[in-house]
N, C-alpha and C positions, 0 to 999 in steps of 0.2 A: 581385537585381541591385543594384550600388551606386546610391545616389540620383543622379538626373540623369546617369546614364552609360548609354549605348546601346553594345552591342558586337556585332560580328558576326565570324565567321571567314571568311576568304578563302583558299582552298586549292585543290590539284588537282594533276593529273599534270604531271611534268616535260616530258612530250611533248605538252602542250596546243598546238594549232595557233596560228600567229601571229594570226589573226583572232579567236581566242578570247582570247588574251593581251591584245590591244588592247581587246577588250570588258571584260575584267577591270579594266583601268586605267581605263576610263571609269566602270564601276560603282563602283569605289572612289572616284573623284572625286565622284560623285553622292551617294554615301553619306556622304561628309565633309561635303558641304553640309547633309545632314540631321542632322549632328552625331553620326554613328556612328564608333566607334573600331574599327579594324582589329585582328584577332588573327590571326597567321599564323606560319609557319615561315620559314626563310631559303633554301629551295631554289630552284634555277633553275626558270624556267617560271612556273607559276601564282603561287607564293608572291611572287616578285619583281615580277610583273605587278601584284598587287594592291598591293604596297608602293609602286610607283611613283606610284599614284594617290592615296596616303593620307599625310597629315601626321601624323595622330594614330594611333599604333599601338603595339602590344605585340608584339614579335617573339621567338618561342621557337625558337632555332636547333637545339636538340637536341644540342648538343655537350657542354654542361655537365650535371652530375648534377642529376637532378629530384627534387622532394620525394618522400619515401617513399610518399605516398598514391597517386602515380601508378602504382606497379607493380601495385596491385590492378586498376586498369583495363586494363593490358596483359594481365595474366593472365586477366581475364574476358572482354575483347572481341577479343583477338587469336586467330585460329584455331589457331595453333601456337606459343604463347609460349615453349616450351622450346627451339624451333629458333633463336630470336633470338640473335645475338651481342650484346656490350655496346653497340655503337654503334646497331644496330638497335632494341634495347630503349629506349635513350635517345630515339630518333625517335618510337617509339610512346608512350612516356611523355609527351613533349611534346604530343602530339595531345590527351591529356586535359587539359593545361593551356590549349591553345587553346580547347577547348570550355567548360571549367569555371572558368578562371581559375588564376593561380599557386598558390592555395591551396585550389582546389576548392570555393569557395563563391560563385562569381560567374559563372553560365553565360551565354553569348551569347544574343542574341534569335534569330539564325538562322545558317545557313551558305550561302555562296555557293562553288560549286566547278565543276570540270569533270573528269569521268573518261572513259575511252575508251569505256566500254559504258554510261555513264549510270547506273550502279549504284554500291553501296558496294564498289569495288574497288581493289586496289593499296593503297599506303600511305594514300592518302586514306580508303580505306574504313574504316579503323580509327577515325578521327575521326567518320566518318558513323554508325558503329554506336553510338558513344557518344552523339552527338546524337539519334539515333532513340530510344535507350533513355530520354532525358530529354525526348522529344516536343519537340525543338527542330526547326523547319522547315528543310529542306534545299532549296536551289534549284540543281540541277545543270544547268549551262548547256548540257550535251550534249543534254538533253531538250527537245523542242520545247515551247514555251510557258512555259519556266522563267523567262525574264527578265520577260515579262509578269505571271507569277505573283509575282514578286519586287516589281515595281512597285505591284501591288495590295495586297500584304502591307505595304509600307513607307507608302503612301499611304491605306491602309484605313480 
C-alpha cells in the first residue's frame, strides 16, 4: 500500500434497498473521518451511495479502456469470460482496478458491499472473488453482524 494512504472499496448491487444505500453513505462519511479513500465504480445504487459520502475517492466508471493487466483478472476470476461483450469486459476489468489500484500494485485494505444473497454474486461478485484471492476482508452489509465486524476491524 502507498505510504500513509488507506483505501477501501465501496460497491454493491444496483438494486440495494434504500435503507442500505443510506447506510453506505453513512459508512463512507465515517471512513472519510478515519482518512480512508474510497475506490468504486460509477453505477447507480451502491456505487453512487458510497460516492455521496466520500470526498476523497478514485472512481473507475468502466467506460474507458483498462490497462492490459486487468484482462488477466477477468479471464481468471469471471465464471464465463468468453461470454462477455466489450462493455461487460470493461466493467469486469475495472473491478480489478478497484481492488488492486490502477496499476495493480496498491491493494485496498477491505471491501464494503451489499449483494442480494450476501455472497460473491452478480457483477460485485467478480470484485469479491479478487479480494478473496488476496485475503482482503469483505464486509457484506447483507449479512448480519457485518457492520459491527467492520467497526471492530477499523478500530481494532
